[in-house]
SEFIZA-3560 file (N, C-alpha, C; in Angstrom, 3 decimals):
REM SEFIZA-3560
<numar><xx>14.128</xx><yy>-29.633</yy><zz>-2.794</zz><atom>N</atom></numar>
<numar><xx>13.155</xx><yy>-28.678</yy><zz>-2.259</zz><atom>CA</atom></numar>
<numar><xx>11.824</xx><yy>-29.385</yy><zz>-1.976</zz><atom>C</atom></numar>
<numar><xx>11.218</xx><yy>-28.992</yy><zz>-0.934</zz><atom>N</atom></numar>
<numar><xx>9.872</xx><yy>-29.562</yy><zz>-0.608</zz><atom>CA</atom></numar>
<numar><xx>8.809</xx><yy>-29.083</yy><zz>-1.595</zz><atom>C</atom></numar>
<numar><xx>7.645</xx><yy>-29.673</yy><zz>-1.472</zz><atom>N</atom></numar>
<numar><xx>6.493</xx><yy>-29.236</yy><zz>-2.299</zz><atom>CA</atom></numar>
<numar><xx>6.153</xx><yy>-27.819</yy><zz>-2.039</zz><atom>C</atom></numar>
<numar><xx>5.815</xx><yy>-27.125</yy><zz>-3.103</zz><atom>N</atom></numar>
<numar><xx>5.469</xx><yy>-25.672</yy><zz>-2.992</zz><atom>CA</atom></numar>
<numar><xx>4.019</xx><yy>-25.455</yy><zz>-3.220</zz><atom>C</atom></numar>
<numar><xx>3.429</xx><yy>-24.577</yy><zz>-2.379</zz><atom>N</atom></numar>
<numar><xx>2.028</xx><yy>-24.171</yy><zz>-2.557</zz><atom>CA</atom></numar>
<numar><xx>2.150</xx><yy>-22.698</yy><zz>-3.010</zz><atom>C</atom></numar>
<numar><xx>1.464</xx><yy>-22.405</yy><zz>-4.176</zz><atom>N</atom></numar>
<numar><xx>1.438</xx><yy>-21.017</yy><zz>-4.641</zz><atom>CA</atom></numar>
<numar><xx>0.340</xx><yy>-20.259</yy><zz>-3.949</zz><atom>C</atom></numar>
<numar><xx>0.780</xx><yy>-19.107</yy><zz>-3.463</zz><atom>N</atom></numar>
<numar><xx>-0.145</xx><yy>-18.228</yy><zz>-2.710</zz><atom>CA</atom></numar>
<numar><xx>-0.301</xx><yy>-16.939</yy><zz>-3.543</zz><atom>C</atom></numar>
<numar><xx>-1.602</xx><yy>-16.498</yy><zz>-3.667</zz><atom>N</atom></numar>
<numar><xx>-1.963</xx><yy>-15.217</yy><zz>-4.273</zz><atom>CA</atom></numar>
<numar><xx>-2.735</xx><yy>-14.478</yy><zz>-3.264</zz><atom>C</atom></numar>
<numar><xx>-2.359</xx><yy>-13.245</yy><zz>-2.983</zz><atom>N</atom></numar>
<numar><xx>-3.024</xx><yy>-12.439</yy><zz>-1.979</zz><atom>CA</atom></numar>
<numar><xx>-3.359</xx><yy>-11.036</yy><zz>-2.444</zz><atom>C</atom></numar>
<numar><xx>-4.506</xx><yy>-10.567</yy><zz>-2.272</zz><atom>N</atom></numar>
<numar><xx>-4.843</xx><yy>-9.182</yy><zz>-2.676</zz><atom>CA</atom></numar>
<numar><xx>-4.691</xx><yy>-8.310</yy><zz>-1.418</zz><atom>C</atom></numar>
<numar><xx>-3.713</xx><yy>-7.448</yy><zz>-1.406</zz><atom>N</atom></numar>
<numar><xx>-3.498</xx><yy>-6.545</yy><zz>-0.257</zz><atom>CA</atom></numar>
<numar><xx>-4.497</xx><yy>-5.435</yy><zz>-0.111</zz><atom>C</atom></numar>
<numar><xx>-4.629</xx><yy>-4.949</yy><zz>1.023</zz><atom>N</atom></numar>
<numar><xx>-5.608</xx><yy>-3.754</yy><zz>1.260</zz><atom>CA</atom></numar>
<numar><xx>-4.815</xx><yy>-2.571</yy><zz>1.790</zz><atom>C</atom></numar>
<numar><xx>-5.224</xx><yy>-1.439</yy><zz>1.262</zz><atom>N</atom></numar>
<numar><xx>-4.697</xx><yy>-0.119</yy><zz>1.817</zz><atom>CA</atom></numar>
<numar><xx>-3.243</xx><yy>0.198</yy><zz>1.412</zz><atom>C</atom></numar>
<numar><xx>-2.847</xx><yy>-0.433</yy><zz>0.375</zz><atom>N</atom></numar>
<numar><xx>-1.441</xx><yy>-0.126</yy><zz>-0.142</zz><atom>CA</atom></numar>
<numar><xx>-1.417</xx><yy>0.000</yy><zz>-1.692</zz><atom>C</atom></numar>
<numar><xx>-0.372</xx><yy>0.399</yy><zz>-2.201</zz><atom>N</atom></numar>
<numar><xx>-0.236</xx><yy>0.655</yy><zz>-3.630</zz><atom>CA</atom></numar>
<numar><xx>-0.122</xx><yy>-0.682</yy><zz>-4.497</zz><atom>C</atom></numar>
<numar><xx>0.446</xx><yy>-1.675</yy><zz>-3.904</zz><atom>N</atom></numar>
<numar><xx>0.515</xx><yy>-2.988</yy><zz>-4.636</zz><atom>CA</atom></numar>
<numar><xx>-0.832</xx><yy>-3.557</yy><zz>-4.747</zz><atom>C</atom></numar>
<numar><xx>-1.124</xx><yy>-4.233</yy><zz>-5.869</zz><atom>N</atom></numar>
<numar><xx>-2.352</xx><yy>-4.834</yy><zz>-6.127</zz><atom>CA</atom></numar>
<numar><xx>-2.456</xx><yy>-6.291</yy><zz>-5.900</zz><atom>C</atom></numar>
<numar><xx>-1.275</xx><yy>-6.935</yy><zz>-5.904</zz><atom>N</atom></numar>
<numar><xx>-1.285</xx><yy>-8.438</yy><zz>-5.672</zz><atom>CA</atom></numar>
<numar><xx>0.125</xx><yy>-8.869</yy><zz>-5.150</zz><atom>C</atom></numar>
<numar><xx>0.068</xx><yy>-9.785</yy><zz>-4.237</zz><atom>N</atom></numar>
<numar><xx>1.300</xx><yy>-10.388</yy><zz>-3.711</zz><atom>CA</atom></numar>
<numar><xx>1.307</xx><yy>-11.867</yy><zz>-4.065</zz><atom>C</atom></numar>
<numar><xx>2.313</xx><yy>-12.445</yy><zz>-4.608</zz><atom>N</atom></numar>
<numar><xx>2.386</xx><yy>-13.813</yy><zz>-4.909</zz><atom>CA</atom></numar>
<numar><xx>3.696</xx><yy>-14.408</yy><zz>-4.478</zz><atom>C</atom></numar>
<numar><xx>3.622</xx><yy>-15.676</yy><zz>-3.964</zz><atom>N</atom></numar>
<numar><xx>4.817</xx><yy>-16.372</yy><zz>-3.596</zz><atom>CA</atom></numar>
<numar><xx>4.545</xx><yy>-17.809</yy><zz>-3.503</zz><atom>C</atom></numar>
<numar><xx>5.614</xx><yy>-18.596</yy><zz>-3.373</zz><atom>N</atom></numar>
<numar><xx>5.496</xx><yy>-19.990</yy><zz>-3.084</zz><atom>CA</atom></numar>
<numar><xx>5.890</xx><yy>-20.316</yy><zz>-1.664</zz><atom>C</atom></numar>
<numar><xx>5.114</xx><yy>-21.168</yy><zz>-1.045</zz><atom>N</atom></numar>
<numar><xx>5.389</xx><yy>-21.514</yy><zz>0.382</zz><atom>CA</atom></numar>
<numar><xx>5.696</xx><yy>-23.031</yy><zz>0.382</zz><atom>C</atom></numar>
<numar><xx>6.908</xx><yy>-23.363</yy><zz>0.855</zz><atom>N</atom></numar>
<numar><xx>7.303</xx><yy>-24.766</yy><zz>0.807</zz><atom>CA</atom></numar>
<numar><xx>6.666</xx><yy>-25.438</yy><zz>2.051</zz><atom>C</atom></numar>
<numar><xx>6.634</xx><yy>-26.783</yy><zz>1.892</zz><atom>N</atom></numar>
<numar><xx>6.046</xx><yy>-27.570</yy><zz>3.040</zz><atom>CA</atom></numar>
<numar><xx>6.786</xx><yy>-27.405</yy><zz>4.297</zz><atom>C</atom></numar>
<numar><xx>8.070</xx><yy>-27.013</yy><zz>4.251</zz><atom>N</atom></numar>
<numar><xx>8.804</xx><yy>-26.809</yy><zz>5.454</zz><atom>CA</atom></numar>
<numar><xx>8.812</xx><yy>-25.295</yy><zz>5.872</zz><atom>C</atom></numar>
<numar><xx>7.863</xx><yy>-24.506</yy><zz>5.275</zz><atom>N</atom></numar>
<numar><xx>7.616</xx><yy>-23.162</yy><zz>5.832</zz><atom>CA</atom></numar>
<numar><xx>8.618</xx><yy>-22.055</yy><zz>5.247</zz><atom>C</atom></numar>
<numar><xx>9.186</xx><yy>-22.256</yy><zz>4.090</zz><atom>N</atom></numar>
<numar><xx>10.079</xx><yy>-21.280</yy><zz>3.520</zz><atom>CA</atom></numar>
<numar><xx>9.407</xx><yy>-20.560</yy><zz>2.329</zz><atom>C</atom></numar>
<numar><xx>9.801</xx><yy>-19.292</yy><zz>2.130</zz><atom>N</atom></numar>
<numar><xx>9.225</xx><yy>-18.506</yy><zz>1.070</zz><atom>CA</atom></numar>
<numar><xx>10.141</xx><yy>-18.493</yy><zz>-0.138</zz><atom>C</atom></numar>
<numar><xx>9.584</xx><yy>-18.606</yy><zz>-1.336</zz><atom>N</atom></numar>
<numar><xx>10.271</xx><yy>-18.598</yy><zz>-2.613</zz><atom>CA</atom></numar>
<numar><xx>9.443</xx><yy>-17.780</yy><zz>-3.654</zz><atom>C</atom></numar>
<numar><xx>10.138</xx><yy>-17.182</yy><zz>-4.566</zz><atom>N</atom></numar>
<numar><xx>9.486</xx><yy>-16.543</yy><zz>-5.768</zz><atom>CA</atom></numar>
<numar><xx>8.505</xx><yy>-15.467</yy><zz>-5.448</zz><atom>C</atom></numar>
<numar><xx>8.797</xx><yy>-14.664</yy><zz>-4.453</zz><atom>N</atom></numar>
<numar><xx>7.950</xx><yy>-13.545</yy><zz>-4.025</zz><atom>CA</atom></numar>
<numar><xx>7.889</xx><yy>-12.504</yy><zz>-5.098</zz><atom>C</atom></numar>
<numar><xx>6.681</xx><yy>-12.032</yy><zz>-5.506</zz><atom>N</atom></numar>
<numar><xx>6.517</xx><yy>-10.929</yy><zz>-6.420</zz><atom>CA</atom></numar>
<numar><xx>5.386</xx><yy>-10.066</yy><zz>-5.929</zz><atom>C</atom></numar>
<numar><xx>5.491</xx><yy>-8.723</yy><zz>-6.228</zz><atom>N</atom></numar>
<numar><xx>4.449</xx><yy>-7.803</yy><zz>-5.935</zz><atom>CA</atom></numar>
<numar><xx>4.065</xx><yy>-7.166</yy><zz>-7.291</zz><atom>C</atom></numar>
<numar><xx>2.782</xx><yy>-7.055</yy><zz>-7.487</zz><atom>N</atom></numar>
<numar><xx>2.263</xx><yy>-6.289</yy><zz>-8.608</zz><atom>CA</atom></numar>
<numar><xx>1.871</xx><yy>-4.945</yy><zz>-8.149</zz><atom>C</atom></numar>
<numar><xx>2.498</xx><yy>-3.923</yy><zz>-8.750</zz><atom>N</atom></numar>
<numar><xx>2.288</xx><yy>-2.526</yy><zz>-8.317</zz><atom>CA</atom></numar>
<numar><xx>3.210</xx><yy>-2.232</yy><zz>-7.148</zz><atom>C</atom></numar>
<numar><xx>2.975</xx><yy>-1.024</yy><zz>-6.552</zz><atom>N</atom></numar>
<numar><xx>3.831</xx><yy>-0.635</yy><zz>-5.471</zz><atom>CA</atom></numar>
<numar><xx>5.168</xx><yy>-0.006</yy><zz>-5.860</zz><atom>C</atom></numar>
<numar><xx>6.115</xx><yy>0.095</yy><zz>-5.015</zz><atom>N</atom></numar>
<numar><xx>7.405</xx><yy>0.666</yy><zz>-5.235</zz><atom>CA</atom></numar>
<numar><xx>8.336</xx><yy>-0.424</yy><zz>-5.788</zz><atom>C</atom></numar>
<numar><xx>8.550</xx><yy>-0.436</yy><zz>-7.103</zz><atom>N</atom></numar>
<numar><xx>9.279</xx><yy>-1.564</yy><zz>-7.731</zz><atom>CA</atom></numar>
<numar><xx>10.637</xx><yy>-1.884</yy><zz>-7.193</zz><atom>C</atom></numar>
<numar><xx>11.455</xx><yy>-0.876</yy><zz>-7.016</zz><atom>N</atom></numar>
<numar><xx>12.824</xx><yy>-1.143</yy><zz>-6.557</zz><atom>CA</atom></numar>
<numar><xx>12.831</xx><yy>-1.708</yy><zz>-5.175</zz><atom>C</atom></numar>
<numar><xx>12.128</xx><yy>-1.144</yy><zz>-4.254</zz><atom>N</atom></numar>
<numar><xx>12.087</xx><yy>-1.569</yy><zz>-2.897</zz><atom>CA</atom></numar>
<numar><xx>11.498</xx><yy>-2.969</yy><zz>-2.823</zz><atom>C</atom></numar>
<numar><xx>10.413</xx><yy>-3.214</yy><zz>-3.484</zz><atom>N</atom></numar>
<numar><xx>9.725</xx><yy>-4.536</yy><zz>-3.387</zz><atom>CA</atom></numar>
<numar><xx>10.523</xx><yy>-5.599</yy><zz>-4.075</zz><atom>C</atom></numar>
<numar><xx>11.265</xx><yy>-5.353</yy><zz>-5.101</zz><atom>N</atom></numar>
<numar><xx>12.142</xx><yy>-6.282</yy><zz>-5.735</zz><atom>CA</atom></numar>
<numar><xx>13.259</xx><yy>-6.682</yy><zz>-4.751</zz><atom>C</atom></numar>
<numar><xx>13.786</xx><yy>-5.662</yy><zz>-4.091</zz><atom>N</atom></numar>
<numar><xx>14.853</xx><yy>-5.916</yy><zz>-3.151</zz><atom>CA</atom></numar>
<numar><xx>14.359</xx><yy>-6.805</yy><zz>-1.919</zz><atom>C</atom></numar>
<numar><xx>13.170</xx><yy>-6.530</yy><zz>-1.429</zz><atom>N</atom></numar>
<numar><xx>12.572</xx><yy>-7.328</yy><zz>-0.339</zz><atom>CA</atom></numar>
<numar><xx>12.351</xx><yy>-8.793</yy><zz>-0.890</zz><atom>C</atom></numar>
<numar><xx>11.975</xx><yy>-8.888</yy><zz>-2.094</zz><atom>N</atom></numar>
<numar><xx>11.748</xx><yy>-10.294</yy><zz>-2.623</zz><atom>CA</atom></numar>
<numar><xx>13.011</xx><yy>-11.043</yy><zz>-2.652</zz><atom>C</atom></numar>
<numar><xx>14.118</xx><yy>-10.395</yy><zz>-3.048</zz><atom>N</atom></numar>
<numar><xx>15.446</xx><yy>-11.100</yy><zz>-3.020</zz><atom>CA</atom></numar>
<numar><xx>15.874</xx><yy>-11.351</yy><zz>-1.606</zz><atom>C</atom></numar>
<numar><xx>15.650</xx><yy>-10.465</yy><zz>-0.704</zz><atom>N</atom></numar>
<numar><xx>16.097</xx><yy>-10.666</yy><zz>0.669</zz><atom>CA</atom></numar>
<numar><xx>15.371</xx><yy>-11.784</yy><zz>1.461</zz><atom>C</atom></numar>
<numar><xx>14.089</xx><yy>-11.955</yy><zz>1.185</zz><atom>N</atom></numar>
<numar><xx>13.306</xx><yy>-13.034</yy><zz>1.889</zz><atom>CA</atom></numar>
<numar><xx>13.365</xx><yy>-14.380</yy><zz>1.161</zz><atom>C</atom></numar>
<numar><xx>13.862</xx><yy>-14.500</yy><zz>-0.050</zz><atom>N</atom></numar>
<numar><xx>13.868</xx><yy>-15.747</yy><zz>-0.795</zz><atom>CA</atom></numar>
<numar><xx>14.590</xx><yy>-16.833</yy><zz>0.031</zz><atom>C</atom></numar>
<numar><xx>13.910</xx><yy>-17.942</yy><zz>0.291</zz><atom>N</atom></numar>
<numar><xx>14.466</xx><yy>-18.999</yy><zz>1.004</zz><atom>CA</atom></numar>
<numar><xx>14.405</xx><yy>-18.892</yy><zz>2.589</zz><atom>C</atom></numar>
<numar><xx>13.860</xx><yy>-17.814</yy><zz>3.083</zz><atom>N</atom></numar>
<numar><xx>13.793</xx><yy>-17.552</yy><zz>4.485</zz><atom>CA</atom></numar>
<numar><xx>12.543</xx><yy>-18.260</yy><zz>5.090</zz><atom>C</atom></numar>
<numar><xx>12.642</xx><yy>-18.516</yy><zz>6.350</zz><atom>N</atom></numar>
<numar><xx>11.491</xx><yy>-19.076</yy><zz>7.129</zz><atom>CA</atom></numar>
<numar><xx>10.355</xx><yy>-18.025</yy><zz>7.068</zz><atom>C</atom></numar>
<numar><xx>9.185</xx><yy>-18.526</yy><zz>6.599</zz><atom>N</atom></numar>
<numar><xx>8.026</xx><yy>-17.595</yy><zz>6.422</zz><atom>CA</atom></numar>
<numar><xx>7.644</xx><yy>-16.962</yy><zz>7.799</zz><atom>C</atom></numar>
<numar><xx>7.583</xx><yy>-17.772</yy><zz>8.832</zz><atom>N</atom></numar>
<numar><xx>7.138</xx><yy>-17.240</yy><zz>10.115</zz><atom>CA</atom></numar>
<numar><xx>8.096</xx><yy>-16.139</yy><zz>10.621</zz><atom>C</atom></numar>
<numar><xx>9.374</xx><yy>-16.251</yy><zz>10.367</zz><atom>N</atom></numar>
<numar><xx>10.377</xx><yy>-15.287</yy><zz>10.742</zz><atom>CA</atom></numar>
<numar><xx>10.168</xx><yy>-13.986</yy><zz>9.959</zz><atom>C</atom></numar>
<numar><xx>9.829</xx><yy>-14.107</yy><zz>8.628</zz><atom>N</atom></numar>
<numar><xx>9.589</xx><yy>-12.987</yy><zz>7.792</zz><atom>CA</atom></numar>
<numar><xx>8.375</xx><yy>-12.248</yy><zz>8.258</zz><atom>C</atom></numar>
<numar><xx>7.291</xx><yy>-13.016</yy><zz>8.576</zz><atom>N</atom></numar>
<numar><xx>6.064</xx><yy>-12.368</yy><zz>9.106</zz><atom>CA</atom></numar>
<numar><xx>6.314</xx><yy>-11.642</yy><zz>10.371</zz><atom>C</atom></numar>
<numar><xx>6.999</xx><yy>-12.279</yy><zz>11.349</zz><atom>N</atom></numar>
<numar><xx>7.352</xx><yy>-11.572</yy><zz>12.611</zz><atom>CA</atom></numar>
<numar><xx>8.173</xx><yy>-10.338</yy><zz>12.407</zz><atom>C</atom></numar>
<numar><xx>9.099</xx><yy>-10.403</yy><zz>11.475</zz><atom>N</atom></numar>
<numar><xx>10.037</xx><yy>-9.264</yy><zz>11.217</zz><atom>CA</atom></numar>
<numar><xx>9.244</xx><yy>-8.041</yy><zz>10.644</zz><atom>C</atom></numar>
<numar><xx>8.357</xx><yy>-8.301</yy><zz>9.701</zz><atom>N</atom></numar>
<numar><xx>7.704</xx><yy>-7.238</yy><zz>8.904</zz><atom>CA</atom></numar>
<numar><xx>6.327</xx><yy>-6.803</yy><zz>9.340</zz><atom>C</atom></numar>
<numar><xx>5.748</xx><yy>-7.590</yy><zz>10.215</zz><atom>N</atom></numar>
<numar><xx>4.370</xx><yy>-7.315</yy><zz>10.758</zz><atom>CA</atom></numar>
<numar><xx>4.331</xx><yy>-5.913</yy><zz>11.412</zz><atom>C</atom></numar>
<numar><xx>3.415</xx><yy>-5.150</yy><zz>11.028</zz><atom>N</atom></numar>
<numar><xx>3.236</xx><yy>-3.797</yy><zz>11.653</zz><atom>CA</atom></numar>
<numar><xx>4.026</xx><yy>-2.663</yy><zz>11.024</zz><atom>C</atom></numar>
<numar><xx>4.819</xx><yy>-3.030</yy><zz>9.990</zz><atom>N</atom></numar>
<numar><xx>5.562</xx><yy>-2.012</yy><zz>9.241</zz><atom>CA</atom></numar>
<numar><xx>4.587</xx><yy>-1.072</yy><zz>8.550</zz><atom>C</atom></numar>
<numar><xx>4.789</xx><yy>0.245</yy><zz>8.629</zz><atom>N</atom></numar>
<numar><xx>3.830</xx><yy>1.136</yy><zz>7.897</zz><atom>CA</atom></numar>
<numar><xx>4.598</xx><yy>1.870</yy><zz>6.806</zz><atom>C</atom></numar>
<numar><xx>3.789</xx><yy>2.450</yy><zz>5.886</zz><atom>N</atom></numar>
<numar><xx>4.335</xx><yy>3.205</yy><zz>4.785</zz><atom>CA</atom></numar>
<numar><xx>3.763</xx><yy>4.579</yy><zz>4.820</zz><atom>C</atom></numar>
<numar><xx>4.558</xx><yy>5.582</yy><zz>5.032</zz><atom>N</atom></numar>
<numar><xx>4.140</xx><yy>6.983</yy><zz>5.081</zz><atom>CA</atom></numar>
<numar><xx>2.983</xx><yy>7.146</yy><zz>6.024</zz><atom>C</atom></numar>
<numar><xx>1.925</xx><yy>7.808</yy><zz>5.612</zz><atom>N</atom></numar>
<numar><xx>0.752</xx><yy>8.023</yy><zz>6.517</zz><atom>CA</atom></numar>
<numar><xx>-0.158</xx><yy>6.849</yy><zz>6.676</zz><atom>C</atom></numar>
<numar><xx>0.088</xx><yy>5.779</yy><zz>5.926</zz><atom>N</atom></numar>
<numar><xx>-0.767</xx><yy>4.676</yy><zz>5.945</zz><atom>CA</atom></numar>
<numar><xx>-0.547</xx><yy>3.800</yy><zz>7.269</zz><atom>C</atom></numar>
<numar><xx>-1.617</xx><yy>3.070</yy><zz>7.614</zz><atom>N</atom></numar>
<numar><xx>-1.584</xx><yy>2.216</yy><zz>8.800</zz><atom>CA</atom></numar>
<numar><xx>-0.961</xx><yy>0.882</yy><zz>8.517</zz><atom>C</atom></numar>
<numar><xx>-0.613</xx><yy>0.592</yy><zz>7.277</zz><atom>N</atom></numar>
<numar><xx>-0.064</xx><yy>-0.611</yy><zz>6.812</zz><atom>CA</atom></numar>
<numar><xx>0.976</xx><yy>-0.395</yy><zz>5.766</zz><atom>C</atom></numar>
<numar><xx>1.584</xx><yy>-1.446</yy><zz>5.167</zz><atom>N</atom></numar>
<numar><xx>2.500</xx><yy>-1.286</yy><zz>4.082</zz><atom>CA</atom></numar>
<numar><xx>2.439</xx><yy>-2.607</yy><zz>3.247</zz><atom>C</atom></numar>
<numar><xx>3.159</xx><yy>-2.608</yy><zz>2.152</zz><atom>N</atom></numar>
<numar><xx>3.189</xx><yy>-3.869</yy><zz>1.382</zz><atom>CA</atom></numar>
<numar><xx>3.808</xx><yy>-4.991</yy><zz>2.192</zz><atom>C</atom></numar>
<numar><xx>4.845</xx><yy>-4.744</yy><zz>2.955</zz><atom>N</atom></numar>
<numar><xx>5.449</xx><yy>-5.754</yy><zz>3.774</zz><atom>CA</atom></numar>
<numar><xx>4.580</xx><yy>-6.184</yy><zz>4.890</zz><atom>C</atom></numar>
<numar><xx>3.785</xx><yy>-5.266</yy><zz>5.471</zz><atom>N</atom></numar>
<numar><xx>2.789</xx><yy>-5.616</yy><zz>6.514</zz><atom>CA</atom></numar>
<numar><xx>1.764</xx><yy>-6.490</yy><zz>5.908</zz><atom>C</atom></numar>
<numar><xx>1.261</xx><yy>-6.196</yy><zz>4.687</zz><atom>N</atom></numar>
<numar><xx>0.307</xx><yy>-7.035</yy><zz>3.965</zz><atom>CA</atom></numar>
<numar><xx>0.873</xx><yy>-8.421</yy><zz>3.676</zz><atom>C</atom></numar>
<numar><xx>2.140</xx><yy>-8.437</yy><zz>3.255</zz><atom>N</atom></numar>
<numar><xx>2.864</xx><yy>-9.690</yy><zz>3.111</zz><atom>CA</atom></numar>
<numar><xx>2.753</xx><yy>-10.556</yy><zz>4.387</zz><atom>C</atom></numar>
<numar><xx>3.090</xx><yy>-9.924</yy><zz>5.474</zz><atom>N</atom></numar>
<numar><xx>3.069</xx><yy>-10.651</yy><zz>6.765</zz><atom>CA</atom></numar>
<numar><xx>1.638</xx><yy>-11.155</yy><zz>7.114</zz><atom>C</atom></numar>
<numar><xx>0.668</xx><yy>-10.460</yy><zz>6.847</zz><atom>N</atom></numar>
<numar><xx>-0.746</xx><yy>-10.922</yy><zz>7.007</zz><atom>CA</atom></numar>
<numar><xx>-1.039</xx><yy>-12.106</yy><zz>6.155</zz><atom>C</atom></numar>
<numar><xx>-0.579</xx><yy>-12.042</yy><zz>4.854</zz><atom>N</atom></numar>
<numar><xx>-0.787</xx><yy>-13.152</yy><zz>3.939</zz><atom>CA</atom></numar>
<numar><xx>-0.063</xx><yy>-14.399</yy><zz>4.456</zz><atom>C</atom></numar>
<numar><xx>1.189</xx><yy>-14.225</yy><zz>4.929</zz><atom>N</atom></numar>
<numar><xx>1.918</xx><yy>-15.372</yy><zz>5.480</zz><atom>CA</atom></numar>
<numar><xx>1.219</xx><yy>-16.049</yy><zz>6.632</zz><atom>C</atom></numar>
<numar><xx>0.808</xx><yy>-15.174</yy><zz>7.642</zz><atom>N</atom></numar>
<numar><xx>0.114</xx><yy>-15.736</yy><zz>8.797</zz><atom>CA</atom></numar>
<numar><xx>-1.165</xx><yy>-16.535</yy><zz>8.348</zz><atom>C</atom></numar>
<numar><xx>-1.863</xx><yy>-15.951</yy><zz>7.387</zz><atom>N</atom></numar>
<numar><xx>-3.089</xx><yy>-16.599</yy><zz>6.854</zz><atom>CA</atom></numar>
<numar><xx>-2.739</xx><yy>-17.965</yy><zz>6.234</zz><atom>C</atom></numar>
<numar><xx>-1.733</xx><yy>-17.955</yy><zz>5.376</zz><atom>N</atom></numar>
<numar><xx>-1.343</xx><yy>-19.154</yy><zz>4.647</zz><atom>CA</atom></numar>
<numar><xx>-0.803</xx><yy>-20.250</yy><zz>5.577</zz><atom>C</atom></numar>
<numar><xx>-0.081</xx><yy>-19.863</yy><zz>6.615</zz><atom>N</atom></numar>
<numar><xx>0.439</xx><yy>-20.784</yy><zz>7.630</zz><atom>CA</atom></numar>
<numar><xx>-0.622</xx><yy>-21.384</yy><zz>8.469</zz><atom>C</atom></numar>
<numar><xx>-1.683</xx><yy>-20.595</yy><zz>8.785</zz><atom>N</atom></numar>
<numar><xx>-2.806</xx><yy>-21.073</yy><zz>9.570</zz><atom>CA</atom></numar>
<numar><xx>-3.692</xx><yy>-22.085</yy><zz>8.739</zz><atom>C</atom></numar>
<numar><xx>-3.620</xx><yy>-21.945</yy><zz>7.459</zz><atom>N</atom></numar>
<numar><xx>-4.406</xx><yy>-22.837</yy><zz>6.593</zz><atom>CA</atom></numar>
<numar><xx>-3.772</xx><yy>-24.254</yy><zz>6.413</zz><atom>C</atom></numar>
<numar><xx>-2.506</xx><yy>-24.370</yy><zz>6.821</zz><atom>N</atom></numar>
<numar><xx>-1.801</xx><yy>-25.656</yy><zz>6.634</zz><atom>CA</atom></numar>
<numar><xx>-2.250</xx><yy>-26.640</yy><zz>7.605</zz><atom>C</atom></numar>
//
């Protein structure tokens, strides 16, 4: 596995309070966890995206909303990924 950079992100406008994951040097996501939010759904999403290309995950989930909110935990994850990829 390539070198991993640990990312911690504080989401806005959602129930989760923190998003953490490792981003490999070849752009893949590992060890995604959410603090707070809907535990069952977010654990499932974490399993589904493990090892996936981060840019693909961001493109897939960007703009997803939760109920009446203009964003969601997965939309916030996407924003975090875009930010992290732009910093490389």
